[in-house]
Each structure stands twice: as C-alpha cells, then as structure tokens.
C-alpha positions, 0 to 999 in steps of 0.5 A: 880301685873298685874291683870285683875282686877286689920308714925313710931313712933321711926322715929317720936320721933328721929326726936322729939329729934332732932328738940328739943334737950335733954335739956334746960339748966340750971345756972350751965351749961349754964356758965360765961354770960348766967345766971351763976356765972359771970367770975373770973377776970384774968381768961380767960373764955374757949369759949363755944363749938361749937353746931352741927346743923341738917343737912339741908335736901337735895334739890334734892331726894337722889339716884336719877341722872340727868336724873330721878331728871328730870322727877320729876315734879317743883310742886310735893311736896310728892314723894314714892321712890322705890329702887331695890335692883339690876336691877334683884332682886324682893326686893326693899324698900318705902320711902315717902318724902316731900318737904318742904321749907328746902328741902326733908325730909324722911319717914322711910323706908319698905320694898317691892316686885316688880316684879319677873324678877326686872325691865325694861326701857321698860316695857312689857305685861307678861315681869314679871318686874316694869317699871321704871321711874317717875308716878303720883298718884292719884286715888286709891281702893279697895274691903275694906273701905276707909282708911283715904287717901285723893285720890279718892276712889273707893271701888268694889268686882272687887278687888279680887286676887283669886290664888296663887303667884310665891312661893305659898303664897296666893294672897287672899286680895293682892286688899284690897287696891291698889292705882293706878301708873300713868303707861299707864292709864289715870289718874282720872280714877278708878285703874280698867279702863283698858284703855291703851294709850300706847296700850294693848302690853305696859302692865298696871295694875302697882299698889301699892298694900298690899304684898302678901309675895312674887314678883309680875307680876310688881306692888309694894307690901307692908306690909297691915299698911304700905300702909295705912299709906302712903295712908293717907298721900298722897294728891293731893294737894301736886300733888304725884308721885311714882319713881321707879327703881332700884338703878343703873337705879334711878342714872343714 
C-alpha cells in the first residue's frame, strides 16, 4: 500500500512423506533375491514393478515466460512470486521459491491482496495499480519488534496506518511488519526512505505488509502469520527478489 509513512506444517509433512516414503519393506514384501524366500525352480520370477520417482523440481520458476524469467538475476536463490488473479483484480497468491541444486522448490501458497485496480507495466503515483516486474528485497521494518528476519530491520513509530481501506476496513496494524519492494527506491535503506530515483511521479513506497482485509494502493498484503514466516525465511545471502504481476503478464 502506498503510504507517505510508509513453514506450513501440512506442506512440510507431505514433503517428508514424499522424500522418506511410508515404509521400509519387510522380507515378505521385498520378494525373491532381496532378503525374502528364494525363487521356486522352474517358476518365472515376475519383474519388479517400476518405482515412481519424485518429479524433478523445475529449473525455471513456474508460470514465468522468457521475458520475465530473463529479469530474474542469476545469483538469486529466493524468489517471492506474487501472481495476480487478473490484470484488474486485487486478489493474488504468494509463493516463496528456493533455488537448490535440484531446481526451484516451492513453499506453500498464501492468499494476498494487491492494488484495488490490479496491475500495471508503468506504475504511476495514485493509479491504484501494483507495479509488474522483478524487484529486490533488501530491507524490512515495522511498528513492532523484529519478528526474526535476517534482513536489516528498522523499528519505528512512523510505521503507522490510520484510517480505513477501500472496503471500510481498519488499516490499524497494516504496517506492524513490512518488507520494502525495491521499486523506485534506494536499496539498503529503511523502507521509510523516500528517495525516488525515477522521480515522485512514478510512485513508490511499495511494500509487502500485513493484510488489512482489502485492496491496497499498490502494495501486497499478506496475513500477519504468513508475512512473519516469510520474513524469517528471507536471507540476504540468497539475494531474494519479488516477482509480481498478474498471471498473464508474468507468462510473457
């Protein structure tokens, strides 16, 4: 939201079953030649059934077309992908991807809100659209104490959000925790820094912040627990970025 002051157990459990399997097998289930009874003479031994191997992790972030993928820095090992439901929709989902030797591993999908009027390739101040693109995530802050993020964290009383949102919901607490999106800002500074390299007309103050239950001015709002988990996962040495936009735009 533009403002002048501006691990999920079920998924982890499912992944552990995929990696470790559900049983180790016994002499009865292993069959001939694998610790069980020897094969009977003159009786053909059936070939073992093929074992399904886990699907390989993608080498490229899912849903991204060549143009979007080309904008992701080669050194990036964490990517927060925000996928909007439609070009003019304020609803989106957020997934953190971790790059490993096997490929990109997806975390849980989290619901989110983006700007009231959706998305734009050319964000301008007051257009009520979130900017499409790939942006660094280097700095965090908030009204409340550091939730455990490894990003530099600026705690300040200036992270206040009075008033109500577009649906009449209270904005109180929206800036309890924020991560600055490096759109038209100077990386390495507090999210409260109002330096605008592209000029003030191109907007700024784009954050990941606590969802207040409705559309934003340009930011991405996540549920408080989801945002805190995400902030704890982000690591500067993995050069995290956010890839954000509606699904059709990201697929280009």
